N, C-alpha and C positions, 0 to 999 in steps of 0.2 A: 326347099329342103330337098336333099338327095335321098331317095328311097333306099333303105338298107337292103343290100343283097348278100354281103359277106357277115354272117352273123357271128362266127366264132373267130376271135381275134387274139393272137399272141403278140405281145411286144418284147423285144430283145433289146434291153438297153444297158447302158454303161452308168450314165449320171442320172440315176433315179432315187432322189432321197424319199424319205418317208412320204407316202402318197397323201397323208394328212396335210402336207405343206402344199403351196401353190408355186409351181415352176413350169417351165416350158413344157415337159413331157407329162407331169402330173395333170395339168390343165387338158392336155389333149386326151389322156386316158378317161378323165371324167366325161368329156364330150362323146366319146365312143360308149361309155357306160349309159349315158343319158339317152343315147339313140338306140338302145336296146340290144346292144352287142353282148355276147358272152365272152368275157376278158380275162386273160391271164398276162400278167407282167412278170418277166424274168429278169432280175436285176441283183448286182452284188449286195451283201449285207455289210453294213459299215461298223457292226459291233459284235454280231454272232459268230460262233465258231462252227455251227453246223448249219446245213441248209434245212429250210422249213417253209411251208406254205402259211401264210398269214393273211388276214384280212385288214386292209389299210383303207378306212374310210368307205368301205362297200367295195373296193377293188381287191380281187385275188392276186397275191403277189408271191412268187417263189423267190426267196432270198438265198443267195449263194455265196458262201465264204470264198474269197479270193486273196491273192497276194496283194501287197500295196500297190494301188492303181494311181494314186495322186500324191503330189508333193515329194516325189522320190527321184533318185538319179535315173537316167535314161535307160541303163541295163536292166534294172529291177522293173521299171514301168514297160520295157519292151517284152520282158519275160512274162510279166503278168498278163499283158494283152494277148500273148501268144497262147497262154494257158486257158484264157477266158472261155473260149467256145467248148473246150473239153470239159471245164467244170460245170458249164451250163447244161451240156448234154448228159453228163452224169447225173446231175440233180434231176433233170426230167426224168431220166429212167428210174432212178431212185424212189421217186415219189409217184412212179407209175402214172404219169400224165398221159393221157390218151391224145396221141398226136393226129388230130384230124380238123386242123385249123383251117378256115376259109381265107383268111388274111394273116400275113406275117409282116409285122412292121418292124423295120431294122434302121435304127439311126446311125450316122457316123459322127463321131468316133464311137468305136474302133471299127476299122475294115476287117478285122481278124474274126468278128462275128458272122461273117459270111459262112463259115464252115457249118456252124450250128443252124443259121438261117437256112442253107441249102438242104441240110438234112431233113429239117422240119418240112420244107417245101416238097422234097421228094416223097415222103412219107404220107403227106396229107393231101397233095396235089393242090394246095392253096396258092395264092398269089402272093408274091413277095414285092413288098413296096419299100423302097429306100428313102430315107429322110436324109438328103445330103446336106449336112452342116460342116463338113471338113473334108478337104481335098488333100488327102494324104497318099503317098508319101512326099509329094512335092512341097507341102508346107514345111516339112522336116529338112528338106534340101535347102529351102530359102533361108532357114534360120541357122543353117550350118550345123544342124544337129545330126546330118546324114550326108554322106558323099554321093553325089549324082553317079548313077550307073554302077556303083560298088555293089557288093554282094547282098547287103542288107537292103539297099535301095531296090535292087532287081527283085529280091524276094517279094517285098511288099508291093511292088508295082504289079507283080502277077496276081497277088491277092486282090488289088484294086480292079484289075481287068476282069478277074473271075466274079468279083462282086457285081460290077456293072452288067456283065453279060447274065448272071444268075437272075437279076431282077426284072419284074414285069414292067415296073414304073418307076420312075426317079423324080423326086420333087427337089428342086434346087432353090437356093435362097434368092437369087436375084438374076436378072437377064445376063449380067456378065458371067455367072457360074454357069448358066446353060451354054453360052458361047464357048467357055473355056473347056468344058468337058467334051462338046462336040468336036472341037479343034484337035484336042489331045487323044481322043477315043473315036477316030473316024468309022471304026467298024459297028458303031452303036446306030441303031435307027433312031432318028431325030424324034420320032413319035414317043419314044420312051421317056423323053425329058419335057418337064414342065415346070413352071413356076410354082413354089410353095414357100412363100415368105415366112419368116419367123412370126410367132402369134403370141397373143397374151390376152387374158381376161380383163374386162374392162374393170377400173379402180372402183371400189365403193366409196363414194363421196360422202356418206353418212358417217363414216368412223371420225371420231372426235379426239383430240389430244391436247395436252398442256404445252403448246409452243414455247412458252417461256421457260418452263422447267427443263425441256429438252435442250433449249439453246444454252442454258446455264451449265446443264450436265456436260455438254460435249464442247463448252468453250466457243460457242457461236453467237454469243450476245451482241447485237448491234453489227452483224457481219453479212456481207453478201457473200453466199456460199456457193462455190464451183464443187460438184461432186463427181467422184468416180467410185463405182462399187463393183467388184468382180475379181477375176483372176489377175494376178500380178506376175506375168510370165515374160518370155522372149516375144510371143505374139503381140503384146501390148506395148512394149518398148516404152515403159512409163518414164524414162529418163527425159523424154521429150516434154511431158507434163511438168516434171520438176524443175527443168530448165525454164520453162515458162513461168513458173512460180518464182524462181530466182530473179527473173528479169520483170517482176511485178511487185517488188517489196516496197515501193512508193505508195502503192494503193493499201493504206493501212485498214481499211475496212473490208478488204477481200481475203477470203481464206479458201484454200484448197483442201477439201475433206475427202480423204482416200481411205476407202475400206476394202479389205481382201487379203488373199493369201496366194502364194504361189512360188515357183522356183526362184523368182527374182526379187521377192520381198525383202530379204536381207540386203541385198545390193542397194535397193532403193532406200531402205532405212539408213544405211551408212551415207548414202549420198545427201539425204536430208540434214543428217547430223553434221557432216563435213561442211556443208554449205551454211550451216547455222540458219535454217529458214523458219522463222516464226510464223509464216503464213501457211505452212503445210501441216495438217493434222494427220496422222497416219495410224490406222487402227487395223488390228489383226482380225477382228470380228467383233460384231456387237450383235445384241438380240434383233431378230428380223423385224421385230414390230417397231423398235427404235430406229432401225435403218429406213425403213418405209417412212417414218415420220419425218426423219431428217431429209429425205428425198422430196417429201411433201413440201417442206418449208425451204429447201434449197432453190437458188436462183438459176443455175446454169448446170447443164449435164455434159460432163467430159467423155469423149471417146478418143482412143489413141490405138493406132494400128502401126506395126513395124514397117519402116520404109523399105525393108529388103524383100517383102512379099512379092512374087510374080504371080501368085493365085489371087483371084478376086475375093477376098475374105468380107464378110458383112457382120457387123457387131450385133449381137443379140440384145445387149443390155439396152440398145436405144428404145426399144419398146417400153420399157418402164419409164424412160424420159417423156416419151409421147404421152404415156397414160397419165401421168401427172403434170402434163402440160409445161415441161421444161424445155427451153431453147437448147439446142445442142451445139457445142463447140467441139470440132473434130480435128484431130492430127492424123492424116491419112497418107498411105502409099498411093501411087498413081495408078495401080491396077484394079483397085476396087472401084465399083460403080456407086459405092454408098454416098459419096460426095455429089454426084450427079442426081441421084434420087433426092437427097436433102435439098438440093437447089429447085428441083421440081415441086417439092412439098413446101418450100419457103418456110423451113422450121429452125434454121440456124445457119452456122458458117463453118467452112472447113479451109484447112491449108495443107500444103504438102508437109508431111512429117519430116522434122529436122530444120524447117524454116521457122524459127521462134519468133522473128520480128513479125512476120506475117500473121502468125497464131496470135500474138499479141495484139495486133490491129484489130482482129476479129473479136477478140475477147473485149476490147475497150468498147466496141459497138454495143455489146451486151451489157457491160458494165455501166456505161454512161446513161442507159435509157430502159427504165423499169417498163414503160409502155411498149418498147420493141420487144423486150423479153416476153410480155405477156401475149403479144400478137403472135410471135414465132411459136411459143409454146402451145397456144391454141390450135394453131395450123397443124402441128404434130399430132395433137389429140384428135382433130378431125380426120386426119389420115387414118390413124389407127382404128378408129370406129368404123370408117368405111371400107377398109381393106384388111385389117390385121387382127381382128377378134378371132378367138379360137374356134368358133363356130364355122367361120369361113375356111379355115384350115381344114377341119374335118370334112366339110363338103368338098373341098378341092381334091383331097385323098380319094375320097370315094368316087368322084367323077371320073378319076384317072385310072382307076383300078377295076 
């Protein structure tokens, strides 16, 4: 265990749902609380119209009303992200928060929070730690949402450089992330960068459920289930998964169960309807408990990354597959090192995004052997236990700050 030196911590985040729920950042915040830190989380409110400080499961949270940050067009989203640091700073002042933090935690996205993070750092003389989960603006250029070297790209690139310079330490998702950031930001000291993989609390195996009832409710009776849960946007390129489903219609007991929302959801729904695919079940959203149960009974976890990426993305959802011992079938761009890591773990198969024939071959390996699915799923779980639980993420942050 790392000895606590930085007692007072502020976390400036974007995607922080009610801390009563479990997710990537909520789990990390509970780990800081458990280790004796005085903690303040600053994050958007998803319902309220006024900023307020509330206690969420023992954690103090300053909820700040913002413009629409998700599921909107890129102009509104861009404006919302530009205003975010102004709104956070105003709320901190309004509620007379004493700015004397030892540690400022700042995840990306968005990079625009650097302005409020740097303000807190200067006032408190604390350490600024970047949890780098998103390499922006290059990812937007890759997805043709932004023109390379245009005015907007240049503005955000300057923000990115400002962010990297301001941070005392930067935790990257994978070795390829570290290599990429070093290559494109040679001014940075290599000592600033280190590995901080995504993390997850271990699943509670004592939870029971009525599998037959859930299967009947969601049309999964007597089915082998390949599941995808999460954002359905340009980064995921779900067309590649739908094309796989189109090429697997002869497998009558196989179903692709897709849960999520995002900017490309309508497009994917229309694609499923136009192709008349009975082997695809597409859900807007289901109760979290039901999703966890379906994930528990599923046979294969699906990953999809857009082939246009030049940055090394790393899918965070894979940890939930590892946690529930699901083998992973991935459609990947060639710049991520996720496939290489997956091969090392021996937890599933991957193929180049867009190569449906190869993806189907890999699917059939899993489809045809329950024993293989169990073996690969167990390998992923073992890797999670040894490397990716939340306690290890906390210790890694504390060691490097």
